[in-house]
C-alpha positions in Angstrom: 107.0 127.9 94.7 106.7 127.6 98.3 107.6 123.9 99.0 105.5 124.0 102.0 104.4 120.4 103.6 100.7 120.3 104.4 98.8 117.8 106.2 95.2 117.3 106.0 92.8 115.4 108.3 89.3 114.1 107.5 86.4 113.5 109.8 83.2 112.1 108.9 82.0 110.5 105.5 83.3 110.2 102.3 81.8 113.5 100.9 84.4 115.3 103.2 87.0 112.8 102.1 86.3 113.8 98.3 86.4 117.7 99.8 89.6 116.8 101.5 91.2 115.6 98.4 89.9 118.5 96.1 92.1 120.6 99.3 95.2 118.8 98.4 95.0 119.2 94.5 94.8 122.6 95.0 97.6 122.8 97.7 99.7 120.3 95.2 98.5 122.9 92.3 100.3 125.8 94.5 103.4 124.1 94.9 102.6 122.3 98.1 103.5 118.9 99.2 100.6 117.1 100.8 101.8 114.6 103.4 100.3 111.7 106.3 97.9 113.6 108.8 100.9 112.4 111.1 103.8 113.9 109.2 105.6 116.8 110.0 104.4 119.4 108.4 104.2 123.4 108.1 100.5 123.7 108.0 97.8 120.9 109.3 94.2 121.3 107.7 90.8 119.4 109.6 88.0 119.0 107.7 85.5 118.4 110.4 82.0 116.7 110.8 79.2 117.7 112.6 76.7 114.6 112.2 76.7 113.5 116.1 77.9 115.6 119.4 80.4 112.8 119.3 82.1 114.0 116.2 82.0 117.8 117.4 84.1 116.6 120.5 86.3 114.9 118.6 87.0 118.0 116.1 87.7 119.9 119.0 90.0 117.3 120.3 91.8 116.7 117.4 92.2 120.3 116.8 93.9 121.2 119.9 96.1 118.5 119.7 97.5 119.2 116.7 97.9 122.9 118.0 99.6 121.2 120.9 101.9 119.2 119.1 103.0 121.5 116.5 103.0 125.2 118.1 105.0 126.6 115.0 102.8 125.1 112.0 99.4 127.1 110.9 96.2 125.2 112.0 92.8 125.4 109.3 90.0 123.8 110.2 87.1 123.5 107.3 84.1 121.2 106.9 80.8 120.5 108.6 81.2 121.8 112.3 83.2 124.8 111.0 80.0 126.0 109.0 77.3 125.1 111.5 77.5 125.5 115.1 81.5 125.0 115.5 82.6 128.4 113.5 82.1 131.1 116.5 83.9 128.4 118.7 86.9 127.5 116.7 87.1 131.4 115.8 87.7 132.1 119.3 90.7 129.6 119.7 93.7 131.3 119.5 95.3 128.3 118.3 93.4 127.9 114.9 94.6 130.7 112.4 92.3 129.6 109.4 88.5 129.1 109.9 86.1 128.1 106.3 83.2 126.1 106.2 81.5 124.1 103.5 80.2 127.0 101.5 83.9 129.0 101.4 85.9 125.6 101.5 88.1 126.7 98.5 89.5 129.7 99.9 91.2 127.3 102.5 94.5 127.2 100.3 95.0 130.6 99.6 94.2 131.6 103.6 96.7 129.6 104.3 99.4 130.0 102.2 99.1 133.8 102.9 99.6 132.7 106.8 102.6 130.9 105.9 104.4 133.0 103.6 103.9 135.7 106.0 105.3 133.6 109.0 108.4 132.6 106.7 108.6 136.4 106.2 108.9 137.4 109.9 111.4 134.3 110.6 108.4 132.9 112.4 108.5 129.5 110.5 111.5 127.4 109.0 109.7 125.0 106.6 109.8 121.1 107.3 112.1 119.3 105.2 110.5 117.6 102.3 110.8 113.8 103.0 110.4 110.8 100.3 107.6 111.1 98.2 104.5 109.2 99.0 103.4 106.2 97.3 100.6 106.7 94.8 97.2 106.4 95.5 95.0 104.2 93.4 91.5 104.3 94.9 90.0 108.0 95.1 86.5 109.8 95.7 84.6 111.2 93.1 82.1 113.9 94.8 79.2 114.1 92.2 76.7 116.3 94.1 76.6 118.3 97.2 73.8 119.2 99.5 69.9 117.3 100.2 66.7 118.8 99.9 65.5 115.7 102.0 65.3 117.0 105.6 65.4 114.3 108.0 64.4 115.0 111.5 67.5 114.1 113.4 69.5 115.7 110.6 71.9 118.6 110.2 73.4 117.9 107.4 71.0 120.3 104.8 71.7 122.8 107.2 75.5 123.0 106.4 75.7 121.1 103.4 72.7 123.5 101.9 70.3 122.5 99.0 70.9 119.7 96.1 73.9 120.9 93.6 74.8 118.4 90.9 78.0 118.7 89.0 77.7 118.0 85.1 78.8 115.0 83.7 81.4 116.3 81.0 83.3 117.9 84.3 82.9 114.5 86.2 84.5 112.6 83.4 87.3 115.3 82.8 88.2 114.9 86.5 87.9 111.1 86.3 90.4 111.1 83.2 92.6 113.4 85.5 92.5 110.9 88.6 93.3 107.6 86.3 96.0 109.3 84.4 97.6 109.8 87.7 97.5 106.6 88.7 93.7 105.7 90.4 91.9 102.8 89.1 89.0 102.8 91.4 86.5 106.0 92.1 83.9 105.9 94.8 80.9 108.0 93.6 79.9 110.0 96.5 77.9 112.9 97.8 75.2 113.9 100.3 72.3 112.6 98.0 74.0 110.3 95.1 70.7 109.0 94.0 69.3 112.7 93.8 72.1 113.0 91.2 71.1 115.7 88.2 67.3 116.1 89.8 68.5 120.1 89.5 69.4 120.0 85.9 67.2 122.3 84.2 65.0 121.3 81.9 65.1 117.6 83.5 63.0 114.8 81.6 62.4 111.2 82.1 63.0 108.6 84.7 64.3 110.1 88.1 67.1 107.4 87.8 68.1 109.0 84.2 70.5 111.0 85.4 72.7 109.0 87.8 72.5 105.9 85.0 73.7 108.5 82.5 76.5 109.3 84.9 77.4 105.9 85.8 77.7 105.2 82.1 79.6 107.6 81.2 82.7 107.2 84.0 82.2 103.2 83.2 83.6 104.4 79.7 86.6 105.9 80.9 89.7 104.3 79.4 91.8 102.6 82.3 89.1 102.7 85.1 89.1 99.4 86.6 86.1 99.8 89.2 83.1 102.4 90.0 81.9 102.1 93.3 78.7 103.3 95.1 78.7 105.4 98.6 75.6 105.8 100.5 72.5 106.0 98.5 69.0 106.6 100.3 66.5 104.4 99.7 64.0 106.5 98.1 66.4 106.8 95.5 66.7 103.2 94.4 64.8 100.8 92.0 65.6 97.5 89.9 66.2 100.2 86.8 69.3 101.5 88.8 70.1 97.8 89.9 70.1 96.0 86.3 72.4 99.2 85.1 74.9 98.7 87.8 74.9 95.0 87.1 75.2 95.5 83.8 78.5 97.8 83.9 81.5 95.5 84.2 83.3 98.2 86.2 80.8 98.5 89.0 81.1 96.6 92.4 78.8 94.6 93.7 78.6 96.9 97.1 76.7 99.8 97.7 75.6 101.6 101.5 71.5 101.5 101.8 71.0 103.5 105.0 68.3 101.8 107.1 68.5 103.8 110.9 65.6 102.0 111.8 63.8 98.8 111.3 60.6 99.8 113.0 58.1 101.5 110.8 56.9 103.7 113.4 60.5 105.2 114.3 60.8 105.5 110.6 58.0 107.9 110.0 58.9 110.1 113.0 62.4 110.4 111.6 60.8 111.3 108.3 62.7 108.7 106.0 59.7 108.3 103.5 59.8 104.8 102.9 58.5 101.4 105.6 60.8 98.2 106.0 58.7 96.7 103.9 59.9 98.8 100.8 63.6 98.2 102.2 63.0 94.9 102.2 61.9 94.5 99.0 65.2 96.7 97.5 67.4 94.5 99.5 65.8 91.4 97.6 66.0 93.3 94.2 69.5 94.7 94.2 70.7 90.9 95.3 68.7 89.2 92.8 70.4 91.9 89.8 73.8 91.5 91.6 74.6 87.7 93.1 77.2 88.5 95.5 76.0 91.5 96.4 77.8 93.0 99.8 74.4 95.9 101.3 75.8 97.8 104.2 73.7 99.9 106.3 73.2 102.7 109.2 71.2 102.0 112.0 70.7 105.1 114.6 69.4 104.0 117.7 67.8 105.4 120.9 65.7 108.2 118.2 63.0 110.3 120.5 60.2 108.0 121.6 61.9 104.5 120.5 60.3 101.6 122.9 62.2 98.6 123.2 59.5 96.6 121.5 60.6 99.2 118.5 63.9 98.1 119.0 63.4 94.5 119.0 61.9 95.1 115.4 65.2 96.4 114.4 67.1 93.8 116.0 64.9 91.0 114.1 64.9 93.4 110.5 68.9 93.6 110.6 69.0 89.6 111.0 66.4 89.2 108.5 68.3 91.0 105.9 71.6 89.9 106.9 73.9 93.3 106.0 76.9 93.1 104.8 78.1 95.5 107.4 76.5 97.7 109.8 77.7 101.3 111.2 75.5 102.0 114.5 75.3 105.2 116.1 73.3 106.1 119.4 71.4 108.9 118.7 72.2 112.5 120.1 70.6 116.2 120.2 71.6 118.0 117.3 70.3 121.8 117.9 68.4 123.2 114.9 66.5 119.7 113.7 63.1 118.8 114.5 64.7 115.9 116.8 65.6 119.1 119.2 62.2 119.9 119.8 61.4 115.8 121.2 62.4 114.7 124.8 65.5 112.8 124.7 63.9 110.1 126.6 66.2 107.0 126.0 68.8 106.7 128.4 72.4 107.3 127.7 73.0 103.6 129.0 70.1 101.9 127.5 71.6 103.7 123.9 74.6 102.5 124.7 72.9 98.7 125.4 71.1 98.9 122.2 74.6 100.0 120.7 76.1 96.7 121.8 73.3 94.5 120.5 73.3 95.5 117.0 77.2 95.5 117.1 76.9 91.3 117.9 74.4 91.0 115.0 76.5 92.6 113.0 79.6 90.9 114.1 78.2 87.3 113.6 76.6 88.3 109.9 80.2 89.9 109.0 81.9 86.4 110.5 79.2 84.4 108.9 79.9 86.0 105.5 83.5 86.3 105.9 83.7 82.3 107.0 81.7 81.4 103.6 84.9 83.2 101.7 87.1 80.9 102.9 88.8 78.7 99.6 87.2 81.2 97.0 89.4 83.6 94.6 88.9 87.2 94.9 90.0 89.9 92.7 91.7 92.5 95.0 92.7 96.0 93.9 96.5 96.3 95.2 96.5 99.2 97.3 99.6 98.7 99.6 102.7 96.9 99.2 105.6 95.8 101.9 108.0 92.8 102.5 106.4 90.4 100.2 102.7 90.7 101.1 100.0 93.2 99.6 96.5 94.6 100.6 93.3 95.8 99.1 89.7 95.5 98.6 87.9 93.1 96.6 84.5 93.8 94.6 82.8 93.4 97.5 84.6 95.3 99.9 86.5 92.8 102.1 89.2 93.7 102.6 92.3 91.5 102.1 96.0 91.0 103.2 98.0 88.6 100.9 101.6 87.1 100.2 102.8 87.6 97.1 103.9 90.5 94.6 101.9 92.2 92.5 101.9 96.0 91.2 100.2 98.6 92.9 97.3 98.9 91.2 96.7 96.1 89.9 94.1 94.0 89.8 95.1 90.7 91.8 93.6 86.9 92.1 94.0 85.9 95.6 92.5 83.2 97.1 91.1 83.4 100.5 92.4 80.7 103.3 91.4 82.9 106.5 89.5 85.1 108.3 89.6 87.9 110.9 87.4 90.2 112.6 87.9 93.1 109.9 88.9 91.1 106.7 90.6 88.1 105.4 93.9 86.8 104.4 95.4 84.6 101.5 98.2 84.2 98.5 98.5 85.4 95.4 97.4 83.1 92.5 99.9 82.3 89.6 99.2 80.8 86.4 97.1 82.5 83.4 93.7 82.3 85.4 95.0 83.8 88.8 98.1 86.0 87.6 97.5 90.1 88.9 96.2 91.9 86.0 98.3 95.1 85.5 96.7 98.2 85.2 
């Protein structure tokens, strides 16, 4: 076995994280040691994102920085940017040794290992010392599908990810069982269009929600799996039936991401989103009715071509009304190859930045209000890290909690919240029968 150390850096979404996890597993099966991205390594893999021009620049800067800091290491680039416009650029960069996109990502481990073995044979590489083993992970991504058949005006992802492709339930259950056997206690169900899971299955019949419902029911039955969490899911793909099943399955967490993008119907039409603010409002209400205490997160894109000050004001008011638990806010940037690229990018950069700041102020206000309501409450926390008599982890509704006390890694600990911060909360581990950490 080669025993090489490999570091993987992931940019972008949870689907990219799931892809990186799959690469890490492949390297481990080949006898490699997967280490933290900032640790010394023989090879560095950068899994890129191309959702915005900022993401492209970040990827290029990161790759150059990794290569300069580690001149003897093999540098590999994969992901969406390497599949799209960035592929030619990376192939022309002398500091990059391996380039694979989304369609040939599975070739990365073999290509990297071939380069490492050649350098070792030529005396150009002395493998880095292995060091202590990393602490096991208790949360992991489960990628259930890839690709998207719905093309929004601004989105380049369908071009680099391709059309809808779903994995089978037996395959996903087997992967879930394997991850649980490795110590994982929470799985995040992710994909490019999770709500369309199974629509591409031959001979599919019945409700369009049925494949996803069947998948959630099957995963909820995996022995030893304590939590299931849904990642981003389009408003087009959710409804009361899905919310009811989520509420009935005890491992499913009261948290998911429903991307809004704009709180103005005119902008939504120009984006090609396929729903209205009225429909979104109904969905948010139905979800909260089915799952009391739900944390509903969202994405908002500001400065889309033609977005007026009045239209943006509609978005501000809508976000306040819905009272999102969290908001990811992005300024629009032109993506060549999209329909929006043919439109005039007529909102000045300074105005886009001002609109981002205005929405972030609302996000911070809403987040602070919700966090303050948690003080004095007891929450269940999945213990992800332990150090110096303290533990950290996520609550079911995605609150990052740091608490005093000792509990096993992967335990479900009962924590009483006694303080809040901009990013989470602090508290103390409860003892006794009611509040003790639950062994996994």
